[in-house]
C-alpha positions as CSV (number, residue, x, y, z in Angstrom):
1,M,92.8,60.7,-13.6
2,P,95.1,58.3,-11.8
3,G,98.8,59.2,-11.5
4,N,100.6,60.3,-14.7
5,A,98.1,58.3,-16.7
6,A,97.3,61.5,-18.6
7,L,100.9,61.7,-20.0
8,K,100.7,58.1,-21.1
9,L,97.4,58.5,-22.8
10,E,99.1,61.2,-25.1
11,N,101.2,58.5,-26.6
12,H,98.2,56.7,-28.0
13,S,95.9,57.4,-31.1
14,H,92.5,59.2,-30.6
15,A,90.7,56.0,-31.8
16,Q,92.3,54.0,-28.9
17,R,91.7,56.7,-26.2
18,E,88.0,56.5,-27.4
19,R,88.0,52.8,-26.7
20,L,89.7,53.4,-23.4
21,A,87.1,56.0,-22.5
22,F,84.2,53.6,-23.6
23,I,85.7,51.0,-20.9
24,D,86.1,53.7,-18.4
25,F,82.6,54.9,-18.9
26,C,81.0,51.4,-18.7
27,L,82.8,50.7,-15.4
28,Q,81.8,54.3,-13.9
29,Y,78.1,54.2,-15.0
30,H,77.3,50.7,-15.5
31,G,79.6,48.9,-13.1
32,S,80.8,46.3,-15.4
33,V,82.1,46.0,-19.2
34,G,82.7,43.0,-21.4
35,R,85.2,42.4,-24.3
36,S,82.2,41.6,-26.6
37,E,80.5,45.0,-25.9
38,L,83.8,46.9,-26.8
39,M,84.0,44.7,-30.1
40,A,80.5,45.4,-31.0
41,H,80.4,49.2,-30.5
42,F,83.8,49.8,-32.3
43,G,83.7,47.0,-34.7
44,T,87.2,45.7,-33.5
45,A,88.7,42.2,-33.4
46,V,89.4,39.9,-30.6
47,A,93.0,40.8,-30.5
48,S,92.5,44.5,-30.5
49,S,90.1,44.5,-27.8
50,T,92.2,42.2,-25.9
51,R,95.0,45.0,-26.2
52,D,92.7,47.7,-25.2
53,F,91.9,46.0,-22.0
54,T,95.6,45.2,-21.2
55,L,96.4,49.0,-21.8
56,Y,93.7,50.0,-19.4
57,R,94.8,47.8,-16.9
58,E,98.5,49.1,-17.3
59,L,97.0,52.7,-16.8
60,A,94.7,52.1,-14.0
61,H,95.1,48.5,-12.8
62,E,93.1,49.2,-9.6
63,N,90.0,50.4,-11.5
64,L,88.7,46.7,-12.5
65,I,88.7,43.2,-11.7
66,L,88.1,40.2,-14.1
67,R,85.3,37.6,-12.8
68,H,86.4,34.4,-14.7
69,E,82.9,32.9,-14.4
70,N,81.3,35.3,-17.0
71,K,84.6,36.9,-18.3
72,R,83.5,40.4,-17.4
73,Y,85.4,43.3,-15.8
74,Y,83.8,44.8,-12.8
75,R,84.4,48.3,-11.1
76,T,86.3,48.0,-7.8
77,D,85.9,50.2,-4.7
78,N,89.3,51.7,-5.6
79,Y,88.0,53.1,-9.0
80,Q,89.2,56.4,-10.1
81,P,88.2,57.8,-13.4
82,L,90.7,57.6,-16.0
83,F,88.6,60.2,-18.1
84,H,86.4,63.1,-16.9
85,H,82.9,62.3,-17.9
86,E,81.2,65.3,-17.6
87,P,77.8,64.7,-15.8
88,H,75.5,66.4,-18.7
89,A,77.3,64.7,-21.4
90,A,77.2,61.5,-19.4
91,L,73.3,61.8,-19.1
92,K,73.2,62.4,-23.0
93,T,75.2,59.1,-23.4
94,L,73.0,57.1,-21.0
95,A,70.0,58.4,-22.8
96,H,71.2,58.2,-26.4
97,G,74.1,55.9,-26.5
98,F,77.8,56.3,-26.5
99,G,78.9,59.0,-28.8
100,D,82.5,60.5,-29.5
101,G,83.9,58.1,-26.7
102,L,85.5,60.7,-24.8
103,S,82.4,62.0,-23.1
104,V,83.3,65.6,-23.0
105,T,81.3,68.7,-24.1
106,P,82.3,69.8,-27.6
107,G,83.8,73.2,-28.1
108,Q,81.2,76.0,-28.9
109,S,80.3,76.7,-32.6
110,G,80.0,80.4,-32.1
111,F,76.6,80.4,-33.9
112,C,74.5,77.9,-32.1
113,E,73.8,77.9,-28.3
114,D,71.7,75.7,-26.1
115,A,69.7,76.8,-23.2
116,P,71.8,76.7,-20.0
117,D,71.2,74.1,-17.5
118,L,70.3,75.3,-13.9
119,I,70.2,71.7,-12.5
120,T,72.6,69.1,-13.2
121,P,73.2,66.0,-10.9
122,P,76.5,65.6,-9.1
123,Q,78.7,63.1,-10.7
124,D,79.2,60.8,-7.8
125,V,75.4,60.4,-7.1
126,L,74.6,60.0,-10.8
127,A,77.2,57.2,-11.4
128,T,76.0,55.3,-8.1
129,V,72.3,55.3,-9.2
130,S,73.3,54.3,-12.6
131,R,75.4,51.4,-11.5
132,A,72.7,50.4,-9.2
133,I,70.2,50.3,-12.1
134,S,72.5,48.4,-14.4
135,Q,73.5,45.9,-11.6
136,Q,69.9,45.6,-10.3
137,Q,70.9,46.8,-6.8
138,A,69.3,48.8,-4.1
139,V,70.7,52.3,-2.9
140,R,70.7,53.5,0.6
141,M,70.6,57.3,0.6
142,T,70.2,60.5,2.5
143,Y,67.3,62.4,0.8
144,Q,66.3,66.0,1.4
145,S,62.4,66.3,0.8
146,L,60.5,69.4,0.7
147,S,57.8,68.1,3.0
148,S,59.7,66.2,5.5
149,G,63.4,67.2,5.4
150,A,66.3,64.9,5.4
151,S,65.8,61.2,5.8
152,E,67.3,57.9,5.1
153,R,65.9,55.9,2.3
154,V,66.4,52.6,0.6
155,V,65.4,52.5,-2.8
156,V,65.6,50.2,-5.7
157,P,66.0,52.5,-8.6
158,H,64.9,51.5,-12.2
159,S,65.2,54.8,-14.3
160,I,66.8,58.1,-14.5
161,V,64.4,60.7,-16.0
162,N,64.5,64.3,-17.1
163,N,61.1,65.8,-16.6
164,G,61.9,69.0,-18.3
165,Q,63.4,71.1,-15.5
166,R,65.4,68.5,-13.5
167,W,66.7,65.0,-13.4
168,H,64.7,62.4,-11.4
169,M,65.6,58.9,-10.1
170,R,62.4,56.7,-10.3
171,G,62.4,53.6,-8.2
172,Y,60.7,51.6,-5.4
173,C,60.9,53.3,-2.1
174,R,61.1,50.5,0.7
175,K,60.1,53.2,3.3
176,R,56.9,54.2,1.6
177,G,56.2,50.9,0.0
178,A,55.5,52.3,-3.4
179,F,57.2,53.7,-6.7
180,R,58.3,57.4,-6.1
181,D,60.3,60.0,-7.9
182,F,63.5,61.6,-6.3
183,V,65.1,64.7,-7.5
184,C,68.7,63.6,-8.2
185,N,70.2,66.9,-6.6
186,R,68.4,66.4,-3.2
187,I,70.1,63.0,-3.0
188,T,72.9,64.2,-0.5
189,S,74.7,60.8,-0.2
190,A,74.2,57.4,-1.9
191,H,75.8,53.9,-1.5
192,I,74.8,50.7,-3.2
193,C,73.6,48.2,-0.4
194,E,75.5,45.0,0.3
195,K,78.2,44.5,-2.1
196,P,77.7,42.2,-4.0
197,I,74.0,41.9,-3.5
198,D,72.2,38.9,-4.9
199,R,69.5,39.7,-7.4
200,T,67.1,37.6,-5.5
201,D,67.2,40.3,-2.9
202,I,65.3,42.5,-5.0
203,A,61.6,41.6,-4.7
204,E,59.3,41.1,-7.7
205,Q,57.1,44.2,-6.6
206,E,60.2,46.4,-6.7
207,H,61.3,45.7,-10.3
208,Q,60.3,48.2,-13.2
209,T,57.9,45.6,-14.6
210,S,55.8,46.2,-11.4
211,D,55.6,50.0,-11.7
212,A,52.1,50.6,-13.3
213,E,52.3,54.2,-14.0
214,W,55.7,53.8,-15.4
215,N,54.6,51.0,-17.9
216,E,51.2,52.7,-18.8
217,Q,51.3,54.8,-22.1
218,L,49.0,57.7,-22.4
219,T,48.3,59.6,-25.6
220,L,48.0,63.2,-25.1
221,E,45.9,65.3,-27.5
222,L,47.4,68.7,-27.5
223,I,45.8,71.6,-29.5
224,P,46.1,75.3,-29.8
225,H,44.5,77.1,-26.8
226,P,40.8,77.6,-28.0
227,C,41.1,81.3,-26.7
228,H,43.9,82.1,-29.0
229,S,43.1,84.4,-31.9
230,H,45.8,82.9,-34.2
231,P,46.0,79.2,-33.7
232,E,47.7,78.5,-36.9
233,A,51.1,80.1,-35.5
234,I,50.7,77.6,-32.6
235,A,50.0,74.7,-35.0
236,L,53.2,75.6,-36.8
237,D,55.2,75.9,-33.6
238,F,54.3,72.5,-32.5
239,N,54.3,70.6,-36.0
240,M,50.7,69.8,-35.6
241,S,48.5,67.9,-38.0
242,R,45.0,68.3,-38.8
243,Q,42.4,66.0,-37.5
244,N,38.7,66.4,-38.0
245,N,39.5,69.9,-39.4
246,Q,41.4,71.0,-36.2
247,P,45.2,71.1,-35.6
248,V,46.3,68.5,-33.1
249,R,49.7,67.1,-31.8
250,Q,49.3,63.7,-30.4
251,L,52.1,62.4,-28.1
252,S,52.5,59.0,-26.3
253,I,54.1,59.4,-22.9
254,R,54.6,57.5,-19.7
255,A,51.7,58.0,-17.2
256,A,54.6,58.6,-14.6
257,R,55.8,61.6,-16.6
258,A,52.6,63.3,-17.6
259,G,52.2,65.8,-15.1
260,Y,55.7,67.0,-15.0
261,L,55.9,67.4,-18.8
262,L,52.5,69.2,-19.0
263,R,53.7,71.9,-16.5
264,H,57.1,72.0,-18.3
265,W,55.3,72.5,-21.7
266,N,52.8,75.2,-20.2
267,V,49.8,73.1,-21.1
268,D,46.3,74.3,-19.8
269,C,44.6,71.1,-18.6
270,S,41.6,72.7,-17.1
271,P,38.4,71.2,-18.5
272,D,37.1,74.8,-19.6
273,H,40.5,76.1,-21.0
274,R,40.3,79.0,-18.3
275,L,44.1,79.7,-18.1
276,P,45.3,82.8,-20.0
277,E,46.1,81.9,-23.4
278,Q,48.9,84.5,-23.8
279,E,50.8,82.3,-21.1
280,Y,49.4,78.8,-22.2
281,H,49.6,78.2,-25.8
282,L,48.3,74.6,-25.8
283,W,45.3,73.0,-24.2
284,L,44.9,69.3,-23.4
285,R,41.8,68.3,-25.3
286,N,41.4,64.9,-23.7
287,H,42.2,66.2,-20.1
288,N,40.2,63.4,-18.4
289,I,43.1,61.0,-19.4
290,L,45.0,62.4,-16.2
291,E,42.5,61.0,-13.8
292,H,44.5,58.0,-12.7
293,C,47.9,59.9,-12.8
294,T,49.5,60.5,-9.2
295,N,51.4,63.4,-10.7
296,A,48.4,65.0,-12.2
297,V,48.2,67.6,-9.6
298,L,51.4,69.2,-11.3
299,A,49.5,69.6,-14.5
300,P,48.4,73.2,-14.8
301,G,44.7,73.9,-14.3
302,Y,44.0,70.3,-13.6
303,A,40.9,69.7,-11.5
304,G,40.8,66.0,-10.6
305,T,38.6,63.9,-8.1
306,G,40.7,65.2,-5.1
307,D,42.2,61.7,-4.5
308,E,45.5,62.5,-6.3
309,A,48.5,63.1,-4.1
310,A,51.7,65.2,-5.0
311,P,54.8,63.0,-5.9
312,S,57.2,62.6,-3.2
313,S,59.9,64.5,-4.9
């Protein structure tokens, strides 16, 4: 937190600190913020939002600059967070919307615990990638791959995705000429290319709308493993409904995520459900749906055509 801003913040109400945190979060993770967004989120009037931005500039004047052509405030290269936006809470905010405003992990209740996260992306990498997506910019990064080691990449990211065990950045890799997944924790350095970059520098084939697997929705049909002696218990576990007198759970997911999630959920994707039912409680009834998924090789037991290639991550 810049200078003695923490002491100054104590003199203001919690509601105003929430609004300042919202401004700070948008600058850090979206790269810009406008008065209308603050008003829409908190239901404040013009005069109140103007005072909030004035106060923020008093506390951290080097963090933002106003562009008069669109009346938006933009993050500067001298930005220093006014609030600590814990990475896990920031990811929750990016995925589900801004919550309590201060972007902090709440205290433990003492009677409810979540599973611990083994992998959380570094805040600087996460913030850089998030800003690049929001501002439609490319990222120059150093990436540590399992197959080829460290290399320089220029990627046009369009999404940050939790694939069950870790967070991926998905985007167009100019080195490979294709959309790929990159494990956020393997990005050792990341910088937004050419500041400011004109949006026309991003080619049409590099936009999210051109990512075929990302835009394709697959409907998975998950049923209790046929070899399990008590399928009713599994049906209850996964809130299955009955279809043709058989319990089934239908899920619509992006093709780009199918292999990852099926592995995370321990779903037997073999055509003859040959994997041990003690470990794999679910079977993918319509396993042929994975034939055109690049990441199908990740799905347990999947036997494809042999043309699939493992994702770059």
